[in-house]
C-alpha positions as CSV (number, residue, x, y, z in Angstrom):
1,X,42.5,102.8,125.1
2,X,45.7,101.4,124.7
3,X,46.6,101.1,120.9
4,X,47.3,98.0,119.5
5,X,47.8,97.7,115.8
6,X,49.7,101.2,115.4
7,X,49.9,104.9,114.8
8,X,46.1,106.4,113.8
9,X,45.7,108.2,110.9
10,X,43.6,110.6,110.0
11,X,44.0,112.2,106.1
12,X,40.3,113.7,105.8
13,X,38.2,116.3,108.7
14,X,37.9,114.4,111.6
15,X,36.3,116.0,114.9
16,X,36.3,114.0,118.3
17,X,33.9,115.2,121.1
18,X,35.3,113.1,124.6
19,X,33.3,112.4,127.6
20,X,36.3,114.6,129.4
21,X,40.3,114.0,129.6
22,X,39.7,112.6,133.2
23,X,37.6,110.1,131.4
24,X,39.2,108.7,128.4
25,X,43.0,108.2,127.0
26,X,44.6,107.5,123.9
27,X,47.4,105.3,125.9
28,X,50.3,105.2,123.3
29,X,52.3,102.4,124.4
30,X,55.7,104.0,123.8
31,X,54.6,104.7,120.2
32,X,52.8,107.7,118.3
33,X,49.0,108.2,119.2
34,X,47.7,110.5,116.3
35,X,48.9,111.6,112.8
36,X,47.1,114.3,110.9
37,X,48.2,114.5,107.4
38,X,46.9,117.9,105.6
39,X,48.6,116.9,102.3
40,X,45.7,114.3,102.6
41,X,43.2,117.1,103.2
42,X,43.2,116.4,106.7
43,X,41.9,119.2,109.9
44,X,41.3,118.2,113.2
45,X,39.0,119.1,116.1
46,X,39.5,117.3,119.4
47,X,37.6,118.2,123.2
48,X,37.5,116.5,126.2
49,X,40.4,113.9,125.6
50,X,44.0,112.5,126.8
51,X,46.9,111.9,125.0
52,X,49.2,109.1,127.0
53,X,52.5,107.4,126.8
54,X,53.1,108.1,123.3
55,X,56.9,108.6,121.7
56,X,58.4,108.9,118.3
57,X,62.2,108.4,118.9
58,X,64.1,110.5,116.2
59,X,60.8,111.7,114.8
60,X,59.1,113.9,117.1
61,X,55.0,113.9,117.7
62,X,55.5,111.3,120.5
63,X,51.2,111.6,120.7
64,X,50.4,113.9,117.8
65,X,51.7,114.9,114.9
66,X,50.5,117.3,112.5
67,X,51.7,117.5,109.1
68,X,50.3,120.9,107.3
69,X,46.5,120.0,108.9
70,X,45.2,122.7,110.5
71,X,44.0,121.5,114.1
72,X,42.0,122.5,117.5
73,X,42.6,120.9,121.0
74,X,40.5,122.1,123.8
75,X,40.5,120.8,127.5
76,X,42.7,117.9,126.5
77,X,45.5,116.1,128.6
78,X,49.2,115.6,127.3
79,X,50.5,113.1,129.6
80,X,53.9,111.2,129.3
81,X,54.9,111.6,126.1
82,X,58.1,111.4,124.8
83,X,59.9,113.0,122.2
84,X,58.0,116.3,122.1
85,X,53.8,115.8,123.1
86,X,52.5,117.7,120.0
87,X,54.9,118.3,116.8
88,X,52.9,120.8,114.3
89,X,55.1,121.4,110.7
90,X,52.9,124.0,109.1
91,X,52.7,124.5,105.7
92,X,50.8,127.3,104.0
93,X,48.8,129.1,106.5
94,X,47.7,126.0,108.7
95,X,46.8,126.9,111.6
96,X,47.2,125.0,115.7
97,X,44.9,126.4,118.6
98,X,45.2,124.7,121.5
99,X,42.4,125.9,124.1
100,X,42.5,124.9,127.9
101,X,44.5,121.8,127.4
102,X,47.1,120.6,130.5
103,X,50.9,119.6,129.0
104,X,52.4,117.3,132.1
105,X,55.3,115.3,132.1
106,X,56.4,115.0,128.4
107,X,59.9,115.3,127.4
108,X,61.3,116.5,124.1
109,X,65.1,117.7,122.9
110,X,63.2,120.9,121.3
111,X,60.3,120.7,124.2
112,X,58.3,118.5,125.8
113,X,54.8,119.9,125.1
114,X,54.7,121.7,121.3
115,X,56.9,122.0,118.7
């Protein structure tokens, strides 16, 4: 699924149960794919989804940018993202859990997978 109108912004609780990372992917086309804003109440739980081709030049979080948001990712694929696949900016005890996810061919100044 290619994004055509910009980054998906999450401002409340969201759970996504995908059919499997090999079955469906969110394609960033060089732009950030998903941003979760914990200051607005966002929490995120994602299973079985791929995040591919995201980018956030100069900002980080090419695929997913977590701003003070707690998140869990399970059985996901992060591939071919620039500017770090997953950026977690934690404020005040937020948590990030990554289980059985794959990170392939991501790049970034401070780490291509998780920053």
